[in-house]
N, C-alpha and C positions, 0 to 999 in steps of 0.2 A: 533230185535225190529222194528216195523213198525208203522208209523203214517202218518197223513194227506193224507190218500188214497183218490184218486179221480178217477172216472170212467166215461167215456163217449164214444161216437161213434168213436172218434178220437184216444184216448189214455187212458192208466191207469197209475197212478203214486203213489209211496209210498217210504218211507224212511227205509233203512236197516242200522242202526247205522249211520256211517258218509257218507254213499252212498245213493243218491237219484236215484231210478230206474224208468225210463219212458219206457213204452212199447207201441209202436204204433200198431194200429189195421188195419184191411183191409180197402181198399178204401181210402187211405190217400189222394190222389190227389183230389178226389171228395169232401172229408170232409174239406180239406183246403180252398175250395171256400165258405164254410159256415161260416159266420161271428161269429155265436155263438160258433161253435166248435173251431175256431181259437182263439177266445178270451179266452176260457177256457184253451187252451194249453199255451198261453203266460202268462196268469195270474198265472198258476201253475209254470211255469219257473221263473217268477218274485219272487214267494214265495220261491222257492228253492235258488235263487241267494242271498237272504238276510238272509237266515237261517244259523246262525253261526255253527249249528251242522253239516251241510253238507259241505263236502270238495270235493267230486267228484260226477259227474252226469254220470250215465250209461244209455245209450239209446239203446233199442233193436228195430230193424226193425220188421215190422209186420211178423208173422209166414208165411203168404202167401201174398206176395206183387204182384202188377201188374207186369206181365212179358212183354216180347217184344210185343206179340200179343195184350194184353189188353191195353198197352200204345198206340199202333198204333190205336186201335179203339177209345180210349179216345181222342187223339189229332186230329183224323180225324173229330170229331164233330165240331172242330173249322174251319178246312180247308174247310168243306162242308157247313158251315153256320148253322148247327144244334145247335151249341152253339155260343154265341155272343162274340165279342171282349171284352165286359165288363167282361164276365166270365173268359176269358183268362187273362185279367189284374188282376183280383182278385187272380187267381191262381199264376201268376208270382210274384205279390206283397207278397203273403203269403210265397212262397219259398224264396224270397229275404230276407224277415224279419227273417225267421228261420235261414238261412245261416249266416246272419250278427249277429244274436243273439248268435249263437254258437261260432263264432269267437271272439266276444267281451265278452262272458260270464265270470263272475268273479269266475269261478270254472273250474277245469279240466273236460273235457267232453270226454267220451269214447263211441264209437259206436260199437255195435255187431250185426252181422246178418249172414244169411246163405241162401242157395237156389239160385234160379234164380233172379238176381237183374237187373232191368231196369235202364237206365242211370240216370234218375232224382233222384232215391234213392241213387245210388252210389255217385252222385255229392253232395247230401245233407250230406252224411256221411263224405265227405272230409272236411266239415266245423268243424268237431270234432277234438280233439287233438290226439286221439289214436284210431286205428281201429282194431277190432278183427273179423276174418271171420271164419265161419265153413268150414271144409274141402270139403264140397259138393258145395261151393259157385261158381256160374258162373256169372261173370259180363258181361252182354249183351251189345253189341255195334252196334245197328242196324240203327243208325241215317242216314247214307248215303244211305243205302239200302232202307229205308222207306221214304226218303225225309224229314226227321225231323231234327231239330237242338236241341242239348242237352241243357236242362235248369238246373240251379242250380250252375253255376260257375265252372263246371267241367273242362272246357278248361283252366281256370285261374289256378286251383289247379294242373292239369296235368302238365302244363308247368313249374310250380315252382318245382314240384317233379321230373320230368323226363327230362326237357329241351324241347326246341321247336321242334327239329328234331324228337325225339322219340314220342312226342305227336302227331305230324303230321302223322307219320307213322302209329301209332295205330288208330287214328280217321279215317283217309282216308281208311284204310284197312277194317274197319267194323267187324273185327274178335272179338270173345269173349275171355275173360280172365278168366282162372281158378284161384282158390285161391292160388295155389303154385306160379304161375307166378306173381300174384298181389303182393305177398310177396317179390319175387325177384326184382320186379320193384319199391318197396318201397311204393306201393299204400295202403297196409295194414301193420300193425306192427306185427301181430301174426296170425297164423292159428292154430286152435284147432279142434279136432273131433266134428262134429256138435251135436252129442248126449250129449256132455259135454259143449256146448257153454255157456249156462246160468251160470253153476257152475264156469267155468273157467273165464268168463268175470267178475263175481262178485268178484272172488278171486283177479284178477288183479286190479279191482277198489279199493278194500279194501287195497291192497298193496300201491297204489298211495295215498290213504287217510292218510297213516302214514307218508308221506314225508312232507317236509317243504312247507307250503302253499305259503309263500313269494317267494321261489325259483321257484316253479311250475308256478305260475302266471307270474313271471318275464320272464321265458323262453317262456311261451305262448305269451306274448305281443311282444317279440322280433321276434319269429317265424312268427307271423301274421302281422308284420309291412310292409308297411303301410295299415291300414284297408281301407282308402279312395280309394286306388287303386281297391280293391275288390268291393266296393260300386259302383264306376264308371263303372267297368266291368259289373256288374249285370244290370245296367241301359242300357248299350250298348247292352247287350245280349237280353234284352226285346225288344229293338228296332229292332234288326236283326230278331228275331223270329216273331214279329208282321208283319214286312214288307214281310217276306217270306210267311206267311200264307195268307196275303192279296193278294199277287201276285198269289198264288195258287188258291184262291177262285175267284178272278176277271177273271182269265184266264179259269175258268171252269174246272181246273184240279183237280184230286183227288190224295191224297197222295198214293204213290205206295203200292200196296197190295201184 
């Protein structure tokens, strides 16, 4: 059964029984800076949140997301002045709103994705309660090499999942993480063959939809406590990113290519 289907440049959404499925499309970062697209997304999420028929939300990353090189070009527009700080603020605000929305969402949220994943998309997936990765997934980690700082609360989530030492080792190294290692590190909860990602993710979501809503939401609230710490971190993250790009621009430096 499917209903309240909505389709736009940013996402598509529909309901399958007790599971609401949201599929992001390409150019997510660019579209998040558009007020109309962002408002459609959050309006749809609000609709899902109050729908008593829905118990679980399943979010699929775009089939082809920005990889390392595309993210580099995208963020370089800020460092070189091609895009304004106002554009950067709109993007950061949208990412922050999405991350906090997922953490505080009154349903269980599952994220599924595969392929090459740039840091901002990996970080946004951390805000979800359960993560499924296709076996061809490669989580890219080019921030130090490219002179960029990761957006989306990734360091906050990394430290909680792996501890400060392991987080520092991983981020400073700049090395990529395959799906198998991500599973071993606890960064994803399950790895499945990429060709069966959609089927397996929906099956997992339907399984969670049969469990006690009260228990699931209680566990979620305890795991995410305190939410204010994440909100404060995201504000500080914005400040550090803003200052970093301002210094790069004022010094006439370009982000490393």
